[in-house]
BALOBA-1460 file (C-alpha; in Angstrom, 3 decimals):
// residues 324
<rec num="1" residu="m" x="-33.981" y="-30.125" z="-26.958"/>
<rec num="2" residu="t" x="-32.175" y="-28.776" z="-29.955"/>
<rec num="3" residu="n" x="-34.242" y="-25.599" z="-29.867"/>
<rec num="4" residu="l" x="-33.378" y="-25.104" z="-26.190"/>
<rec num="5" residu="a" x="-29.632" y="-25.462" z="-26.864"/>
<rec num="6" residu="s" x="-29.866" y="-23.022" z="-29.748"/>
<rec num="7" residu="t" x="-31.644" y="-20.542" z="-27.517"/>
<rec num="8" residu="h" x="-28.886" y="-20.812" z="-24.898"/>
<rec num="9" residu="l" x="-26.190" y="-20.312" z="-27.480"/>
<rec num="10" residu="l" x="-27.981" y="-17.314" z="-28.875"/>
<rec num="11" residu="v" x="-28.313" y="-15.768" z="-25.409"/>
<rec num="12" residu="l" x="-24.624" y="-16.462" z="-24.723"/>
<rec num="13" residu="a" x="-23.618" y="-14.867" z="-28.015"/>
<rec num="14" residu="i" x="-25.719" y="-11.783" z="-27.282"/>
<rec num="15" residu="w" x="-24.225" y="-11.528" z="-23.762"/>
<rec num="16" residu="l" x="-20.686" y="-11.878" z="-25.078"/>
<rec num="17" residu="q" x="-21.335" y="-9.242" z="-27.718"/>
<rec num="18" residu="e" x="-22.765" y="-6.840" z="-25.138"/>
<rec num="19" residu="t" x="-19.874" y="-7.544" z="-22.758"/>
<rec num="20" residu="i" x="-16.987" y="-7.592" z="-25.208"/>
<rec num="21" residu="g" x="-18.156" y="-4.464" z="-26.953"/>
<rec num="22" residu="p" x="-17.579" y="-2.134" z="-23.957"/>
<rec num="23" residu="l" x="-14.355" y="-3.964" z="-23.098"/>
<rec num="24" residu="r" x="-13.099" y="-3.348" z="-26.602"/>
<rec num="25" residu="r" x="-13.944" y="0.299" z="-26.302"/>
<rec num="26" residu="v" x="-12.172" y="0.525" z="-22.917"/>
<rec num="27" residu="w" x="-9.129" y="-1.279" z="-24.321"/>
<rec num="28" residu="f" x="-9.161" y="1.044" z="-27.319"/>
<rec num="29" residu="y" x="-9.129" y="4.135" z="-25.133"/>
<rec num="30" residu="l" x="-6.441" y="2.686" z="-22.883"/>
<rec num="31" residu="n" x="-4.195" y="2.021" z="-25.858"/>
<rec num="32" residu="q" x="-4.934" y="5.264" z="-27.631"/>
<rec num="33" residu="k" x="-1.697" y="7.210" z="-27.906"/>
<rec num="34" residu="f" x="-1.405" y="10.859" z="-26.979"/>
<rec num="35" residu="r" x="1.335" y="12.950" z="-28.453"/>
<rec num="36" residu="i" x="3.345" y="15.252" z="-26.177"/>
<rec num="37" residu="g" x="5.849" y="16.995" z="-28.393"/>
<rec num="38" residu="n" x="7.759" y="14.174" z="-30.088"/>
<rec num="39" residu="i" x="6.727" y="11.616" z="-27.464"/>
<rec num="40" residu="e" x="3.749" y="9.303" z="-27.809"/>
<rec num="41" residu="v" x="2.276" y="7.819" z="-24.645"/>
<rec num="42" residu="s" x="-0.810" y="5.812" z="-23.739"/>
<rec num="43" residu="a" x="-2.352" y="4.836" z="-20.429"/>
<rec num="44" residu="t" x="-1.419" y="1.172" z="-20.953"/>
<rec num="45" residu="s" x="2.214" y="1.892" z="-21.815"/>
<rec num="46" residu="l" x="2.490" y="4.283" z="-18.867"/>
<rec num="47" residu="v" x="1.143" y="1.677" z="-16.428"/>
<rec num="48" residu="l" x="3.464" y="-0.987" z="-17.861"/>
<rec num="49" residu="g" x="6.405" y="1.405" z="-17.545"/>
<rec num="50" residu="v" x="5.605" y="2.039" z="-13.867"/>
<rec num="51" residu="i" x="5.310" y="-1.722" z="-13.281"/>
<rec num="52" residu="m" x="8.653" y="-2.332" z="-14.973"/>
<rec num="53" residu="f" x="10.313" y="0.372" z="-12.873"/>
<rec num="54" residu="a" x="8.875" y="-1.052" z="-9.645"/>
<rec num="55" residu="g" x="9.989" y="-4.523" z="-10.703"/>
<rec num="56" residu="a" x="13.496" y="-3.221" z="-11.393"/>
<rec num="57" residu="l" x="13.663" y="-1.741" z="-7.897"/>
<rec num="58" residu="i" x="12.599" y="-5.044" z="-6.328"/>
<rec num="59" residu="v" x="15.036" y="-7.079" z="-8.419"/>
<rec num="60" residu="a" x="17.889" y="-4.650" z="-7.714"/>
<rec num="61" residu="r" x="17.300" y="-4.830" z="-3.981"/>
<rec num="62" residu="f" x="17.074" y="-8.633" z="-4.069"/>
<rec num="63" residu="v" x="20.243" y="-9.021" z="-6.153"/>
<rec num="64" residu="s" x="22.148" y="-6.538" z="-3.958"/>
<rec num="65" residu="s" x="21.166" y="-8.439" z="-0.817"/>
<rec num="66" residu="l" x="22.010" y="-11.770" z="-2.471"/>
<rec num="67" residu="l" x="25.446" y="-10.518" z="-3.506"/>
<rec num="68" residu="q" x="26.197" y="-9.294" z="-0.015"/>
<rec num="69" residu="r" x="25.242" y="-12.675" z="1.465"/>
<rec num="70" residu="r" x="27.191" y="-14.649" z="-1.138"/>
<rec num="71" residu="i" x="30.260" y="-12.443" z="-0.978"/>
<rec num="72" residu="a" x="30.061" y="-12.394" z="2.813"/>
<rec num="73" residu="a" x="30.833" y="-16.126" z="2.715"/>
<rec num="74" residu="r" x="34.320" y="-15.187" z="1.477"/>
<rec num="75" residu="a" x="36.132" y="-14.240" z="4.658"/>
<rec num="76" residu="n" x="39.094" y="-12.797" z="2.767"/>
<rec num="77" residu="l" x="37.097" y="-9.895" z="1.317"/>
<rec num="78" residu="d" x="36.932" y="-6.573" z="3.111"/>
<rec num="79" residu="p" x="33.407" y="-5.550" z="4.251"/>
<rec num="80" residu="g" x="33.838" y="-2.264" z="2.380"/>
<rec num="81" residu="i" x="34.497" y="-4.143" z="-0.893"/>
<rec num="82" residu="r" x="31.404" y="-6.292" z="-0.366"/>
<rec num="83" residu="y" x="29.301" y="-3.203" z="0.220"/>
<rec num="84" residu="t" x="30.753" y="-1.445" z="-2.849"/>
<rec num="85" residu="i" x="30.065" y="-4.407" z="-5.162"/>
<rec num="86" residu="a" x="26.506" y="-4.761" z="-3.883"/>
<rec num="87" residu="r" x="25.821" y="-1.019" z="-4.240"/>
<rec num="88" residu="l" x="27.205" y="-0.816" z="-7.772"/>
<rec num="89" residu="a" x="25.124" y="-3.832" z="-8.825"/>
<rec num="90" residu="n" x="22.077" y="-2.150" z="-7.289"/>
<rec num="91" residu="y" x="22.681" y="1.109" z="-9.192"/>
<rec num="92" residu="f" x="23.357" y="-0.766" z="-12.455"/>
<rec num="93" residu="l" x="20.109" y="-2.735" z="-12.282"/>
<rec num="94" residu="i" x="18.117" y="0.361" z="-11.374"/>
<rec num="95" residu="t" x="19.629" y="2.206" z="-14.360"/>
<rec num="96" residu="i" x="18.664" y="-0.650" z="-16.693"/>
<rec num="97" residu="g" x="15.175" y="-0.644" z="-15.195"/>
<rec num="98" residu="v" x="14.790" y="3.104" z="-15.691"/>
<rec num="99" residu="l" x="15.863" y="2.867" z="-19.346"/>
<rec num="100" residu="a" x="13.494" y="-0.052" z="-19.992"/>
<rec num="101" residu="a" x="10.629" y="1.735" z="-18.230"/>
<rec num="102" residu="l" x="11.175" y="4.911" z="-20.261"/>
<rec num="103" residu="k" x="11.224" y="2.925" z="-23.492"/>
<rec num="104" residu="q" x="8.037" y="1.068" z="-22.560"/>
<rec num="105" residu="a" x="6.161" y="4.105" z="-21.241"/>
<rec num="106" residu="f" x="7.203" y="6.738" z="-23.769"/>
<rec num="107" residu="g" x="8.735" y="4.732" z="-26.595"/>
<rec num="108" residu="l" x="12.080" y="6.440" z="-26.158"/>
<rec num="109" residu="d" x="15.191" y="4.990" z="-27.773"/>
<rec num="110" residu="l" x="18.729" y="5.583" z="-26.539"/>
<rec num="111" residu="t" x="19.097" y="8.724" z="-28.635"/>
<rec num="112" residu="s" x="15.928" y="10.249" z="-27.201"/>
<rec num="113" residu="i" x="16.963" y="9.268" z="-23.688"/>
<rec num="114" residu="a" x="20.321" y="10.957" z="-24.247"/>
<rec num="115" residu="v" x="18.501" y="14.124" z="-25.323"/>
<rec num="116" residu="v" x="16.303" y="13.980" z="-22.220"/>
<rec num="117" residu="f" x="19.297" y="13.522" z="-19.929"/>
<rec num="118" residu="t" x="21.082" y="16.390" z="-21.678"/>
<rec num="119" residu="a" x="18.113" y="18.636" z="-20.979"/>
<rec num="120" residu="l" x="18.064" y="17.420" z="-17.379"/>
<rec num="121" residu="s" x="21.766" y="18.114" z="-17.035"/>
<rec num="122" residu="v" x="21.134" y="21.740" z="-18.022"/>
<rec num="123" residu="g" x="18.492" y="21.974" z="-15.307"/>
<rec num="124" residu="i" x="20.844" y="20.332" z="-12.847"/>
<rec num="125" residu="g" x="23.554" y="22.824" z="-13.725"/>
<rec num="126" residu="f" x="21.259" y="25.745" z="-12.871"/>
<rec num="127" residu="g" x="19.256" y="24.558" z="-9.891"/>
<rec num="128" residu="l" x="20.382" y="21.136" z="-8.679"/>
<rec num="129" residu="q" x="24.159" y="21.468" z="-8.708"/>
<rec num="130" residu="y" x="24.476" y="20.560" z="-5.037"/>
<rec num="131" residu="i" x="22.472" y="17.366" z="-5.498"/>
<rec num="132" residu="a" x="24.505" y="16.503" z="-8.594"/>
<rec num="133" residu="a" x="27.722" y="17.090" z="-6.624"/>
<rec num="134" residu="d" x="26.492" y="14.791" z="-3.847"/>
<rec num="135" residu="i" x="25.624" y="12.036" z="-6.331"/>
<rec num="136" residu="a" x="28.983" y="12.327" z="-8.116"/>
<rec num="137" residu="s" x="30.750" y="12.298" z="-4.749"/>
<rec num="138" residu="g" x="28.845" y="9.147" z="-3.815"/>
<rec num="139" residu="f" x="30.327" y="7.328" z="-6.810"/>
<rec num="140" residu="i" x="33.779" y="8.695" z="-5.930"/>
<rec num="141" residu="l" x="33.436" y="7.267" z="-2.428"/>
<rec num="142" residu="l" x="32.371" y="3.881" z="-3.801"/>
<rec num="143" residu="f" x="35.138" y="3.632" z="-6.404"/>
<rec num="144" residu="e" x="38.059" y="5.381" z="-4.707"/>
<rec num="145" residu="r" x="37.024" y="4.179" z="-1.232"/>
<rec num="146" residu="p" x="38.738" y="6.782" z="0.975"/>
<rec num="147" residu="i" x="35.886" y="6.095" z="3.400"/>
<rec num="148" residu="r" x="34.355" y="2.641" z="3.713"/>
<rec num="149" residu="v" x="31.433" y="1.130" z="5.557"/>
<rec num="150" residu="g" x="32.529" y="0.362" z="9.109"/>
<rec num="151" residu="d" x="35.252" y="3.045" z="9.236"/>
<rec num="152" residu="r" x="35.551" y="5.322" z="12.236"/>
<rec num="153" residu="i" x="35.629" y="8.945" z="11.056"/>
<rec num="154" residu="t" x="35.664" y="12.424" z="12.566"/>
<rec num="155" residu="i" x="33.987" y="15.324" z="10.730"/>
<rec num="156" residu="g" x="34.500" y="18.582" z="12.551"/>
<rec num="157" residu="e" x="33.203" y="17.960" z="16.075"/>
<rec num="158" residu="d" x="31.194" y="14.862" z="15.096"/>
<rec num="159" residu="e" x="32.627" y="11.354" z="15.308"/>
<rec num="160" residu="g" x="31.111" y="7.971" z="14.532"/>
<rec num="161" residu="d" x="31.070" y="4.777" z="12.464"/>
<rec num="162" residu="v" x="30.047" y="4.785" z="8.803"/>
<rec num="163" residu="q" x="26.823" y="2.777" z="8.546"/>
<rec num="164" residu="s" x="26.042" y="3.144" z="4.840"/>
<rec num="165" residu="i" x="27.108" y="5.139" z="1.773"/>
<rec num="166" residu="r" x="24.032" y="6.000" z="-0.268"/>
<rec num="167" residu="l" x="23.603" y="7.732" z="-3.587"/>
<rec num="168" residu="r" x="23.516" y="11.254" z="-2.112"/>
<rec num="169" residu="t" x="24.299" y="10.946" z="1.607"/>
<rec num="170" residu="t" x="26.367" y="8.916" z="4.043"/>
<rec num="171" residu="i" x="24.942" y="7.723" z="7.367"/>
<rec num="172" residu="v" x="27.275" y="7.959" z="10.380"/>
<rec num="173" residu="y" x="26.294" y="6.608" z="13.816"/>
<rec num="174" residu="t" x="27.878" y="8.121" z="16.931"/>
<rec num="175" residu="n" x="28.586" y="6.262" z="20.190"/>
<rec num="176" residu="d" x="25.228" y="7.546" z="21.443"/>
<rec num="177" residu="r" x="23.558" y="5.833" z="18.443"/>
<rec num="178" residu="i" x="22.637" y="9.189" z="16.940"/>
<rec num="179" residu="a" x="22.496" y="9.101" z="13.141"/>
<rec num="180" residu="i" x="24.386" y="11.901" z="11.383"/>
<rec num="181" residu="i" x="23.353" y="12.333" z="7.745"/>
<rec num="182" residu="v" x="26.331" y="13.776" z="5.883"/>
<rec num="183" residu="p" x="26.172" y="14.926" z="2.222"/>
<rec num="184" residu="n" x="28.682" y="12.960" z="0.157"/>
<rec num="185" residu="s" x="30.211" y="16.130" z="-1.273"/>
<rec num="186" residu="k" x="31.245" y="17.187" z="2.240"/>
<rec num="187" residu="l" x="33.219" y="13.961" z="2.666"/>
<rec num="188" residu="v" x="35.021" y="14.512" z="-0.651"/>
<rec num="189" residu="s" x="35.711" y="18.255" z="-0.495"/>
<rec num="190" residu="q" x="36.513" y="18.698" z="3.210"/>
<rec num="191" residu="s" x="39.113" y="17.236" z="5.551"/>
<rec num="192" residu="v" x="37.927" y="14.070" z="7.262"/>
<rec num="193" residu="i" x="39.822" y="12.070" z="9.896"/>
<rec num="194" residu="n" x="39.551" y="8.354" z="9.094"/>
<rec num="195" residu="w" x="40.690" y="6.365" z="12.122"/>
<rec num="196" residu="s" x="40.435" y="3.063" z="10.217"/>
<rec num="197" residu="y" x="42.157" y="3.987" z="6.948"/>
<rec num="198" residu="g" x="45.142" y="1.831" z="5.964"/>
<rec num="199" residu="d" x="46.635" y="0.390" z="9.136"/>
<rec num="200" residu="a" x="43.958" y="-0.869" z="11.514"/>
<rec num="201" residu="r" x="45.999" y="0.428" z="14.455"/>
<rec num="202" residu="a" x="45.463" y="3.940" z="15.765"/>
<rec num="203" residu="r" x="47.590" y="5.969" z="18.170"/>
<rec num="204" residu="i" x="45.958" y="7.736" z="21.098"/>
<rec num="205" residu="s" x="47.661" y="10.762" z="22.646"/>
<rec num="206" residu="i" x="47.011" y="11.675" z="26.301"/>
<rec num="207" residu="p" x="48.636" y="15.011" z="27.344"/>
<rec num="208" residu="v" x="49.492" y="15.630" z="31.008"/>
<rec num="209" residu="g" x="50.977" y="18.708" z="32.704"/>
<rec num="210" residu="v" x="52.661" y="18.298" z="36.135"/>
<rec num="211" residu="a" x="54.131" y="20.756" z="38.627"/>
<rec num="212" residu="t" x="57.575" y="22.130" z="37.785"/>
<rec num="213" residu="n" x="59.173" y="20.579" z="40.904"/>
<rec num="214" residu="s" x="58.068" y="17.037" z="39.967"/>
<rec num="215" residu="d" x="60.560" y="14.191" z="39.481"/>
<rec num="216" residu="i" x="60.411" y="13.537" z="35.739"/>
<rec num="217" residu="e" x="61.480" y="9.900" z="36.084"/>
<rec num="218" residu="v" x="58.668" y="9.226" z="38.563"/>
<rec num="219" residu="v" x="56.238" y="10.959" z="36.206"/>
<rec num="220" residu="k" x="57.410" y="8.825" z="33.278"/>
<rec num="221" residu="d" x="57.175" y="5.566" z="35.241"/>
<rec num="222" residu="s" x="53.713" y="6.518" z="36.506"/>
<rec num="223" residu="l" x="52.410" y="7.239" z="33.007"/>
<rec num="224" residu="l" x="53.764" y="3.947" z="31.656"/>
<rec num="225" residu="a" x="52.291" y="2.077" z="34.634"/>
<rec num="226" residu="a" x="48.911" y="3.702" z="33.953"/>
<rec num="227" residu="a" x="48.882" y="2.228" z="30.439"/>
<rec num="228" residu="e" x="49.778" y="-1.311" z="31.519"/>
<rec num="229" residu="g" x="46.994" y="-3.853" z="31.381"/>
<rec num="230" residu="v" x="44.375" y="-1.438" z="30.061"/>
<rec num="231" residu="e" x="41.827" y="-3.221" z="27.906"/>
<rec num="232" residu="r" x="42.226" y="-2.688" z="24.124"/>
<rec num="233" residu="v" x="45.693" y="-1.110" z="24.502"/>
<rec num="234" residu="l" x="48.337" y="-2.921" z="22.429"/>
<rec num="235" residu="e" x="51.615" y="-4.123" z="23.902"/>
<rec num="236" residu="d" x="53.276" y="-3.906" z="20.477"/>
<rec num="237" residu="p" x="54.010" y="-1.117" z="19.779"/>
<rec num="238" residu="p" x="54.440" y="-0.442" z="23.509"/>
<rec num="239" residu="p" x="53.225" y="2.715" z="25.283"/>
<rec num="240" residu="y" x="55.644" y="5.620" z="25.091"/>
<rec num="241" residu="v" x="56.096" y="8.870" z="27.027"/>
<rec num="242" residu="q" x="57.302" y="12.114" z="25.463"/>
<rec num="243" residu="f" x="58.554" y="15.171" z="27.380"/>
<rec num="244" residu="l" x="57.049" y="17.923" z="25.235"/>
<rec num="245" residu="k" x="58.186" y="21.222" z="26.764"/>
<rec num="246" residu="f" x="58.750" y="23.407" z="29.802"/>
<rec num="247" residu="g" x="55.487" y="25.255" z="30.185"/>
<rec num="248" residu="d" x="54.890" y="28.548" z="32.008"/>
<rec num="249" residu="y" x="53.730" y="26.759" z="35.141"/>
<rec num="250" residu="s" x="54.034" y="23.039" z="34.287"/>
<rec num="251" residu="l" x="56.157" y="20.309" z="32.723"/>
<rec num="252" residu="d" x="54.186" y="19.004" z="29.742"/>
<rec num="253" residu="f" x="54.284" y="15.276" z="28.940"/>
<rec num="254" residu="r" x="52.375" y="13.109" z="26.479"/>
<rec num="255" residu="l" x="51.505" y="9.412" z="26.866"/>
<rec num="256" residu="l" x="51.155" y="7.567" z="23.545"/>
<rec num="257" residu="v" x="49.327" y="4.235" z="23.305"/>
<rec num="258" residu="w" x="48.141" y="2.115" z="20.361"/>
<rec num="259" residu="t" x="44.888" y="0.260" z="19.786"/>
<rec num="260" residu="r" x="43.183" y="-1.792" z="17.087"/>
<rec num="261" residu="e" x="39.759" y="-0.463" z="18.082"/>
<rec num="262" residu="p" x="39.915" y="3.258" z="17.292"/>
<rec num="263" residu="n" x="36.169" y="3.568" z="17.714"/>
<rec num="264" residu="r" x="36.687" y="2.965" z="21.439"/>
<rec num="265" residu="h" x="39.336" y="5.637" z="21.925"/>
<rec num="266" residu="p" x="37.148" y="7.831" z="24.230"/>
<rec num="267" residu="q" x="36.726" y="4.903" z="26.649"/>
<rec num="268" residu="i" x="40.419" y="3.951" z="26.420"/>
<rec num="269" residu="r" x="41.400" y="7.542" z="27.170"/>
<rec num="270" residu="s" x="39.005" y="7.606" z="30.127"/>
<rec num="271" residu="d" x="40.357" y="4.332" z="31.608"/>
<rec num="272" residu="i" x="43.942" y="5.579" z="31.404"/>
<rec num="273" residu="n" x="43.049" y="8.969" z="32.905"/>
<rec num="274" residu="y" x="41.452" y="7.229" z="35.893"/>
<rec num="275" residu="r" x="44.651" y="5.276" z="36.496"/>
<rec num="276" residu="i" x="46.860" y="8.343" z="36.015"/>
<rec num="277" residu="a" x="44.883" y="10.243" z="38.660"/>
<rec num="278" residu="k" x="45.190" y="7.377" z="41.176"/>
<rec num="279" residu="l" x="48.912" y="6.877" z="40.577"/>
<rec num="280" residu="f" x="49.705" y="10.599" z="40.751"/>
<rec num="281" residu="r" x="47.800" y="10.898" z="44.032"/>
<rec num="282" residu="a" x="49.540" y="7.836" z="45.487"/>
<rec num="283" residu="r" x="53.024" y="9.025" z="44.441"/>
<rec num="284" residu="g" x="52.578" y="12.643" z="45.428"/>
<rec num="285" residu="i" x="52.732" y="14.077" z="41.912"/>
<rec num="286" residu="e" x="50.875" y="17.363" z="41.545"/>
<rec num="287" residu="l" x="49.355" y="18.678" z="38.364"/>
<rec num="288" residu="g" x="50.625" y="21.981" z="37.036"/>
<rec num="289" residu="r" x="48.662" y="25.059" z="38.048"/>
<rec num="290" residu="p" x="49.209" y="28.792" z="37.510"/>
<rec num="291" residu="v" x="51.564" y="30.003" z="40.274"/>
<rec num="292" residu="q" x="50.963" y="33.643" z="39.359"/>
<rec num="293" residu="e" x="47.316" y="33.374" z="40.268"/>
<rec num="294" residu="w" x="48.180" y="32.114" z="43.772"/>
<rec num="295" residu="r" x="50.670" y="34.929" z="44.296"/>
<rec num="296" residu="l" x="48.162" y="37.557" z="43.269"/>
<rec num="297" residu="s" x="45.690" y="36.103" z="45.728"/>
<rec num="298" residu="k" x="48.250" y="36.325" z="48.561"/>
<rec num="299" residu="l" x="49.113" y="39.908" z="47.613"/>
<rec num="300" residu="a" x="45.467" y="40.888" z="47.579"/>
<rec num="301" residu="l" x="44.980" y="39.283" z="51.006"/>
<rec num="302" residu="a" x="47.978" y="41.204" z="52.432"/>
<rec num="303" residu="s" x="46.599" y="44.471" z="51.008"/>
<rec num="304" residu="d" x="43.217" y="43.818" z="52.599"/>
<rec num="305" residu="n" x="44.864" y="43.122" z="55.997"/>
<rec num="306" residu="a" x="46.945" y="46.327" z="55.776"/>
<rec num="307" residu="a" x="43.857" y="48.356" z="54.941"/>
<rec num="308" residu="s" x="41.992" y="46.834" z="57.888"/>
<rec num="309" residu="l" x="44.847" y="47.665" z="60.321"/>
<rec num="310" residu="l" x="44.995" y="51.248" z="59.057"/>
<rec num="311" residu="d" x="41.251" y="51.678" z="59.558"/>
<rec num="312" residu="e" x="41.525" y="50.337" z="63.112"/>
<rec num="313" residu="e" x="44.358" y="52.756" z="63.942"/>
<rec num="314" residu="r" x="42.347" y="55.706" z="62.622"/>
<rec num="315" residu="h" x="39.350" y="54.598" z="64.628"/>
<rec num="316" residu="i" x="41.407" y="54.344" z="67.831"/>
<rec num="317" residu="e" x="42.954" y="57.788" z="67.311"/>
<rec num="318" residu="g" x="39.516" y="59.259" z="66.732"/>
<rec num="319" residu="d" x="38.099" y="57.779" z="69.944"/>
<rec num="320" residu="s" x="41.057" y="58.890" z="72.192"/>
<rec num="321" residu="p" x="40.430" y="62.096" z="74.366"/>
<rec num="322" residu="a" x="41.892" y="65.329" z="73.112"/>
<rec num="323" residu="k" x="44.990" y="66.605" z="74.904"/>
<rec num="324" residu="d" x="44.924" y="69.959" z="76.722"/>
């Protein structure tokens, strides 16, 4: 029995030696450091660095989401502030993860990392200046907050609600749910209309031109009546009508209304225009139109009639018998 146990132990020892030997060699090669300039790297350290970076991304996303949920419980905080805090925490954790991953993978200390980033900054200055400007503008938007998540903005001919402010771009959704991807530098360097900045109220201007013989008091009362009871139009401040000018062929007015939902201003404008058209038609108010164009048309018609009469007279004279 003792001999049998000894035999088993001997076989186990031989198997372990044959198994551990290759594993040791594999582990040796995995941990063998290769020098690239002043940087030493091994396969094991590189894999661990990648794992640490991936872990940092997961933790940053989890913490950012947790902060947004926790801060969202505070009703007195603006949604833009909640988003800014969550984004900054996300960027901070990712930065820490990148530094830790670089140290683990390449054995870089802070001095070496500073040298690497200095070299990268030179490359950015030559070839990636636009990307660097977008990233810097992203931090400006998060800290200065001229544009916040949820704001209604107009950029050129595009208008929509800010969905998210990312590191390099900002996502804006239009009323048609079309995503517009705007570089952050464009929002910082160019003029942008922010309907939601400061006061939540926004004024909507609706210009109207009526015929020059219209009763201005009836026009004013009709415009004010068109704004009464329209959904999303505020009663305070009340709607107001301005007589802008005497146009070439019209009297130009402007109806001003206020709303707390500037993102719905196209629909508000449409609802009021429908009511203006009905009231003008019911009260006999005509819209201004070019009088000169009508007069030219009448003159052209008279010229055509005169030409037709002259042709008829010539035809009659030609058909009459010649006198002896």
